[in-house]
DRENMIVO-757316 format. One record per residue (C-alpha): x, y, z. Coordinates in Angstrom, 2 decimals. Layout:
N
east  north  up
X  Y  Z;
...
END
This chain:
274
east  north  up
111.55  -116.85  156.60;
108.01  -115.83  157.55;
106.87  -115.35  153.94;
109.40  -117.44  152.01;
107.68  -119.18  149.07;
104.19  -118.43  150.41;
101.66  -117.41  147.77;
100.31  -113.92  148.41;
97.48  -112.18  146.57;
97.24  -108.37  146.48;
94.44  -106.45  144.74;
94.85  -102.79  143.87;
98.55  -103.56  143.38;
99.10  -100.99  140.64;
99.78  -98.11  143.04;
99.76  -96.89  146.64;
99.37  -99.37  149.49;
98.90  -102.30  147.11;
102.18  -101.57  145.34;
104.01  -101.19  148.66;
102.56  -104.48  149.95;
103.54  -106.27  146.74;
107.13  -105.04  146.90;
107.45  -105.78  150.64;
106.12  -109.33  150.23;
108.41  -110.01  147.26;
111.42  -108.80  149.27;
110.46  -111.28  151.98;
110.46  -114.14  149.48;
106.73  -114.54  148.81;
105.38  -115.34  145.37;
102.95  -112.51  144.74;
99.90  -112.46  142.49;
99.50  -108.72  141.93;
96.12  -107.69  140.53;
94.77  -104.35  139.31;
92.48  -102.96  136.64;
95.36  -100.65  135.61;
97.72  -102.78  133.50;
100.25  -99.97  133.19;
100.37  -99.52  136.95;
100.83  -103.27  137.38;
103.78  -103.24  135.00;
105.35  -100.40  137.01;
104.84  -102.36  140.23;
106.56  -105.39  138.72;
109.49  -103.25  137.64;
109.75  -101.47  140.98;
109.70  -104.75  142.89;
112.93  -105.76  141.18;
111.83  -109.36  141.57;
110.73  -112.22  139.36;
108.45  -113.32  142.21;
105.71  -110.85  141.18;
103.14  -112.07  138.65;
100.75  -109.49  137.17;
97.05  -110.21  136.66;
94.83  -107.50  135.11;
91.59  -107.68  137.10;
88.34  -105.80  137.68;
87.41  -106.74  141.26;
83.75  -105.90  140.60;
83.54  -108.71  138.01;
82.68  -111.72  140.19;
83.29  -114.28  137.46;
86.67  -112.70  136.73;
87.67  -112.81  140.41;
86.70  -116.49  140.68;
88.70  -117.18  137.51;
91.63  -115.21  138.99;
91.61  -117.45  142.08;
91.72  -120.50  139.81;
94.59  -119.01  137.80;
96.62  -118.18  140.91;
96.29  -121.72  142.19;
97.29  -123.12  138.80;
100.21  -120.74  138.26;
101.65  -120.25  141.76;
99.99  -122.72  144.11;
97.46  -122.45  146.92;
97.17  -118.89  148.25;
97.96  -118.49  151.95;
98.01  -114.67  152.16;
95.26  -112.49  150.68;
95.15  -108.69  150.82;
91.87  -107.21  149.52;
93.11  -103.68  149.01;
91.49  -102.25  145.86;
89.43  -99.16  146.61;
88.23  -95.76  145.35;
86.89  -92.53  146.83;
83.97  -90.20  146.17;
83.92  -86.65  147.58;
80.29  -85.50  147.54;
77.45  -84.67  149.86;
74.68  -87.26  150.13;
72.34  -84.74  148.49;
74.56  -84.07  145.49;
76.19  -87.41  144.71;
74.73  -89.40  141.84;
73.34  -92.90  142.27;
75.75  -94.02  139.54;
78.78  -92.78  141.49;
77.47  -94.37  144.69;
76.98  -97.73  142.97;
80.43  -97.51  141.34;
82.13  -96.97  144.70;
80.20  -99.67  146.56;
80.85  -102.23  143.82;
84.61  -101.73  144.19;
85.04  -101.04  147.90;
82.53  -103.57  149.23;
81.91  -105.91  146.31;
85.62  -106.24  145.60;
86.35  -107.28  149.19;
83.46  -109.74  149.27;
84.42  -111.20  145.88;
88.07  -111.58  146.89;
87.21  -113.12  150.23;
84.73  -115.60  148.77;
87.05  -116.57  145.91;
90.13  -117.23  148.05;
88.77  -118.35  151.42;
88.71  -122.05  150.42;
92.40  -121.82  149.48;
93.27  -120.03  152.73;
91.51  -122.71  154.79;
93.37  -125.42  152.88;
96.77  -123.70  153.06;
96.69  -122.73  156.74;
97.87  -124.79  159.68;
97.93  -124.18  163.45;
101.69  -123.64  163.24;
101.50  -121.40  160.17;
98.01  -119.92  159.74;
96.88  -118.37  156.51;
95.94  -114.67  156.57;
93.00  -112.72  155.19;
93.64  -108.97  155.30;
90.86  -106.58  154.21;
91.63  -102.89  153.90;
88.99  -100.71  155.52;
89.92  -97.17  156.60;
89.89  -94.68  159.43;
86.63  -93.75  157.70;
85.39  -97.19  158.76;
85.80  -96.17  162.42;
84.18  -92.73  162.25;
82.18  -91.05  159.48;
83.18  -87.85  157.70;
81.09  -85.16  156.04;
81.14  -85.33  152.23;
82.38  -88.92  152.52;
79.04  -90.62  153.17;
79.47  -93.20  150.39;
83.10  -93.92  151.25;
82.40  -94.13  154.99;
79.45  -96.46  154.35;
81.65  -98.73  152.25;
84.45  -98.86  154.81;
82.06  -99.49  157.72;
80.70  -102.35  155.61;
84.19  -103.78  155.04;
84.86  -103.60  158.77;
81.59  -105.36  159.66;
82.05  -108.04  157.02;
85.65  -108.70  158.06;
84.90  -108.86  161.79;
82.10  -111.36  161.11;
84.42  -113.54  158.98;
87.00  -113.36  161.78;
84.44  -114.77  164.21;
83.47  -117.51  161.77;
87.08  -118.66  161.45;
87.31  -118.85  165.25;
83.98  -120.66  165.68;
84.83  -123.22  163.00;
88.48  -123.48  164.12;
89.90  -122.82  160.69;
93.64  -121.95  160.61;
93.04  -118.50  159.11;
93.68  -115.21  160.88;
91.48  -112.32  159.72;
92.42  -108.64  159.92;
90.56  -105.37  159.33;
92.99  -102.54  158.46;
92.19  -98.90  159.22;
94.74  -96.46  157.75;
94.40  -92.73  158.02;
95.12  -90.65  154.91;
98.10  -92.14  153.03;
100.48  -90.32  150.65;
99.51  -91.85  147.29;
97.64  -91.13  144.07;
94.40  -92.23  145.77;
93.23  -88.62  146.08;
94.04  -87.89  142.44;
91.75  -90.72  141.37;
88.75  -89.74  143.48;
85.44  -88.74  141.95;
83.52  -85.66  143.04;
79.99  -84.42  142.62;
79.45  -81.90  139.83;
78.82  -79.25  142.49;
82.22  -79.79  144.18;
85.59  -78.21  143.40;
87.64  -81.29  142.55;
90.95  -79.46  142.74;
90.15  -78.30  146.26;
89.12  -81.81  147.32;
92.39  -83.29  146.02;
94.37  -80.52  147.73;
92.63  -81.27  151.04;
93.46  -84.95  150.66;
97.13  -84.26  149.99;
97.33  -81.84  152.91;
95.81  -84.43  155.24;
98.13  -87.30  154.21;
100.28  -88.38  157.14;
101.70  -91.82  156.32;
103.67  -93.24  153.40;
102.53  -96.37  151.52;
105.76  -98.16  152.51;
105.19  -97.45  156.21;
101.56  -98.50  155.86;
102.57  -101.81  154.28;
105.14  -102.40  157.01;
102.54  -101.82  159.74;
99.97  -104.03  158.01;
102.39  -106.96  157.84;
103.54  -106.39  161.41;
99.96  -106.25  162.68;
99.03  -109.43  160.82;
102.14  -111.21  162.15;
101.05  -110.27  165.67;
97.53  -111.52  164.93;
95.81  -108.21  165.57;
92.19  -108.40  164.32;
92.10  -104.61  163.95;
95.17  -102.83  162.57;
95.06  -99.04  162.98;
97.63  -96.98  161.06;
98.80  -93.38  161.31;
98.14  -90.61  163.83;
94.84  -89.74  162.14;
93.86  -93.40  162.24;
94.44  -93.54  165.99;
92.44  -90.33  166.49;
89.57  -91.89  164.53;
89.76  -95.00  166.72;
89.85  -92.98  169.96;
87.08  -90.42  169.34;
84.03  -92.75  169.54;
85.46  -94.37  172.66;
86.03  -91.03  174.37;
82.89  -89.08  173.48;
80.57  -91.55  171.76;
78.32  -90.37  168.95;
78.95  -86.76  169.93;
82.06  -87.00  167.76;
79.78  -86.16  164.80;
79.19  -82.64  166.13;
82.90  -82.16  166.73;
83.73  -83.34  163.20;
81.07  -81.03  161.70;
82.59  -78.07  163.55;
86.08  -78.98  162.29;
84.79  -79.30  158.72;
83.13  -75.85  158.83;
86.36  -74.37  160.18;
88.41  -76.03  157.46;
86.02  -74.80  154.75;
86.33  -71.23  155.98;
90.11  -71.52  155.73;
END
């Protein structure tokens, strides 16, 4: 009964965590507005959900006007949104020296701009839909890379630290202003999905090797990730950490402070030699 007939919004719903969240919410009885730039992936998500509760909306989260229009369409078609999951994201494997400005801007527009656009567009609906007995939820997907930084992931780490900071500030604002909206920053480790296949790399990097490293590091399934996200939000956890690698990323700065960067550099050199 926790999600029955509630209106949920999921970006990046065409694959991975977004697809798993969409299917899980539909099974629980929510009416889901599933959004993605990949129309084919959206259609597959609708089919896999096995539910007529999933409505597909092709959307580029970097297009602010389109996101604002999307929020209007969701309200018109399904009702006031009370659950929003800003999940759309991309990756760039490149050193800071070798990555292009164009690739950096592309990643930041999606990973940070998409979260800001989605939050701004739907926050008025969340505030209206929530109540002390049944608060609305804003869930922004950061990453384990938003807890500690990784070599060759400077752009991605910067974007996920930004999502974490933005989300934690919004969480405080909801508390200060006593709005009935719970706010959650999600930090998964590496998830089994096509996320690695879609990453960009610098021209100087071996893309096949980068994808192989991603797949070797994946520890958690999208379905398990979605389950833990919903459980963490239900328990009103402001920070939701997922997967063994996610918990390691959360623990390292607490245990050894900024010295973790030297440890991570050593591990990266060792991995490269292998």
